[in-house]
C-alpha positions as CSV (number, residue, x, y, z in Angstrom):
1,M,-0.1,-0.1,0.2
2,G,1.0,3.5,-1.0
3,F,1.5,6.6,0.8
4,E,-1.1,7.9,-0.6
5,D,-3.7,5.3,0.1
6,K,-2.8,5.6,3.5
7,I,-3.7,9.3,4.2
8,L,-6.5,8.6,1.8
9,S,-7.5,5.5,4.3
10,R,-6.9,8.1,7.8
11,E,-9.5,10.7,6.1
12,I,-12.0,8.3,5.1
13,S,-11.7,6.9,8.7
14,Q,-12.2,10.3,10.3
15,L,-15.0,10.9,8.5
16,I,-16.7,7.5,8.8
17,W,-15.9,7.4,12.0
18,E,-17.2,10.8,13.3
19,K,-20.6,10.1,11.4
20,G,-21.1,7.0,13.2
21,S,-21.4,4.8,9.7
22,T,-20.3,1.5,8.3
23,M,-18.8,0.4,5.4
24,G,-17.5,-2.7,3.5
25,T,-16.5,-3.4,-0.4
26,A,-17.0,-5.3,-3.3
27,E,-14.2,-5.9,-5.2
28,S,-13.3,-7.9,-8.7
29,C,-10.0,-7.1,-10.5
30,T,-8.6,-5.6,-6.9
31,G,-8.7,-8.7,-5.0
32,G,-9.1,-7.1,-1.8
33,R,-6.4,-4.2,-2.0
34,I,-9.4,-1.3,-1.5
35,A,-10.3,-3.5,1.9
36,E,-6.5,-3.7,2.6
37,S,-6.1,0.0,2.5
38,I,-8.9,0.9,4.7
39,I,-8.1,-1.6,7.3
40,A,-4.2,-0.2,7.6
41,M,-5.7,2.1,10.1
42,P,-5.9,1.7,14.1
43,G,-9.8,1.5,14.9
44,A,-11.0,0.2,11.2
45,S,-13.2,-2.5,13.1
46,N,-15.4,0.5,14.1
47,Y,-16.9,1.1,11.3
48,F,-15.3,-1.1,8.6
49,K,-17.7,-4.7,8.5
50,G,-16.2,-6.3,5.7
51,G,-15.4,-6.9,2.2
52,I,-16.7,-9.2,-0.7
53,I,-13.9,-10.5,-3.3
54,S,-16.1,-11.5,-6.1
55,Y,-13.2,-12.4,-8.3
56,T,-16.1,-14.7,-10.4
57,N,-19.6,-14.1,-11.8
58,E,-20.4,-17.1,-9.5
59,I,-19.9,-14.9,-6.4
60,K,-21.1,-11.9,-8.1
61,E,-24.8,-13.5,-8.5
62,S,-24.9,-15.5,-5.1
63,L,-23.3,-13.1,-2.4
64,L,-24.2,-9.5,-4.5
65,G,-27.3,-10.4,-6.1
66,I,-26.3,-9.4,-9.8
67,S,-28.5,-10.9,-12.4
68,T,-27.4,-13.4,-14.9
69,E,-28.9,-11.6,-17.5
70,L,-27.0,-8.6,-17.0
71,L,-23.8,-10.4,-16.8
72,E,-24.0,-12.0,-19.9
73,E,-25.6,-9.0,-21.7
74,K,-23.2,-6.4,-20.6
75,T,-20.3,-8.6,-19.0
76,A,-19.0,-8.0,-15.4
77,V,-16.9,-5.1,-16.6
78,C,-19.4,-2.5,-16.7
79,E,-21.0,0.6,-14.8
80,E,-24.2,-1.4,-14.3
81,V,-22.3,-4.5,-12.5
82,A,-19.9,-1.9,-10.5
83,I,-23.4,-0.1,-9.0
84,K,-24.9,-3.3,-8.4
85,M,-21.7,-4.2,-6.5
86,V,-22.3,-1.6,-4.3
87,K,-25.6,-2.3,-3.8
88,G,-24.9,-6.0,-3.1
89,A,-22.4,-4.9,-0.8
90,I,-24.5,-2.8,1.3
91,K,-27.3,-5.5,1.8
92,T,-25.0,-8.4,2.2
93,L,-22.6,-6.7,4.9
94,N,-25.5,-4.4,6.5
95,V,-23.5,-1.4,6.1
96,D,-24.2,2.2,5.2
97,Y,-21.7,2.6,2.3
98,A,-19.8,0.5,-0.2
99,I,-16.8,0.8,-2.6
100,S,-16.6,-1.4,-5.5
101,A,-14.3,-2.2,-8.5
102,T,-14.7,-4.7,-11.4
103,G,-12.5,-4.7,-14.4
104,F,-9.3,-6.4,-16.5
105,A,-6.6,-5.6,-15.1
106,G,-4.6,-7.7,-17.8
107,P,-2.5,-8.8,-19.0
108,G,-5.3,-10.8,-20.6
109,G,-9.3,-11.0,-20.1
110,G,-10.1,-7.6,-22.3
111,A,-11.7,-7.8,-25.6
112,D,-12.1,-5.1,-28.6
113,N,-14.9,-3.4,-26.9
114,I,-13.5,-3.3,-23.2
115,P,-9.8,-3.8,-23.7
116,V,-7.5,-4.3,-20.8
117,G,-7.3,-1.4,-18.2
118,T,-11.1,-0.7,-18.4
119,I,-11.9,-0.8,-14.6
120,W,-15.4,0.3,-13.3
121,L,-15.5,1.5,-9.6
122,A,-18.3,2.6,-7.9
123,C,-18.9,3.9,-4.4
124,G,-22.1,5.2,-2.4
125,N,-24.9,4.7,-0.1
126,N,-28.0,2.2,-1.4
127,D,-29.6,5.8,-2.7
128,D,-26.8,7.8,-4.2
129,I,-23.8,6.1,-6.2
130,V,-21.1,7.7,-8.1
131,T,-18.9,5.9,-10.8
132,M,-15.8,6.1,-12.1
133,K,-14.3,4.7,-15.7
134,L,-10.3,3.8,-15.6
135,E,-9.4,3.2,-19.5
136,E,-5.6,3.0,-19.9
137,N,-3.4,-0.2,-19.6
138,F,-0.1,0.6,-17.5
139,G,0.7,-3.3,-16.7
140,R,-1.3,-5.3,-14.2
141,E,0.3,-4.1,-11.2
142,I,0.1,-0.3,-11.8
143,N,-3.7,-1.1,-13.1
144,L,-4.8,-2.6,-9.4
145,S,-2.8,0.0,-7.8
146,K,-4.3,3.0,-9.7
147,A,-7.8,1.3,-8.8
148,T,-7.2,1.2,-5.7
149,T,-5.8,4.7,-5.1
150,Q,-8.8,6.3,-7.4
151,A,-11.8,4.4,-5.5
152,L,-10.1,5.4,-2.3
153,Q,-9.7,9.2,-3.7
154,M,-13.8,8.8,-5.3
155,F,-14.9,7.8,-2.0
156,L,-13.4,10.6,0.2
157,Q,-15.0,12.9,-2.2
158,Y,-17.8,11.4,-2.0
159,L,-18.1,12.0,2.0
160,L,-16.7,15.3,1.6
161,D,-19.3,16.4,-0.8
162,R,-22.2,14.9,0.3
163,G,-21.7,15.5,4.4
164,E,-24.8,15.7,6.3
165,K,-27.0,17.5,3.4
166,Q,-27.1,13.5,1.8
167,E,-29.9,12.5,4.7
168,A,-32.3,15.1,3.8
169,D,-32.5,13.9,0.2
170,D,-35.1,11.8,-0.9
171,N,-33.8,11.6,-4.7
172,P,-31.9,8.9,-5.7
173,T,-28.6,9.7,-8.2
174,V,-26.0,8.2,-10.2
175,Q,-23.1,10.3,-10.9
176,I,-20.4,9.3,-13.6
177,F,-16.9,10.9,-12.7
178,G,-13.6,10.2,-15.2
179,K,-15.8,10.3,-18.7
């Protein structure tokens, strides 16, 4: 875990803990790296309930409730699956917030329409989820590191942008970053 990830994790920790909220992760291509960064902070057990590493479609379906039809129609590497992974983690882990990552880190696995380096990130609560698409291929290790850092940055910005105002807002939203 890099220095930047530790700083991001500390800031997330302070915001989540102060709010008395809980969080979890649903990770495919990052394989637990986001969760590892979150739990690097002492006291993480006060707000981090757990993570689901859903490396296969079978786990995405059985633990996160993602439909076979969606996975067959759009593949696991799409915005819709990233959003469903957040919602599935919130439900399965019984948390307020979740972060998800799904993509092709490389060196193989990509296709013409979804090349290696394509990684969808999402975070939020059940009614308000933001997403980000990474599209550059820097090689497996850098792709995974970049996805982890970007996911943490996105979640921190999500928390900072919403503060307490989201509790009063009943309108579900989805925002897209990085397009």
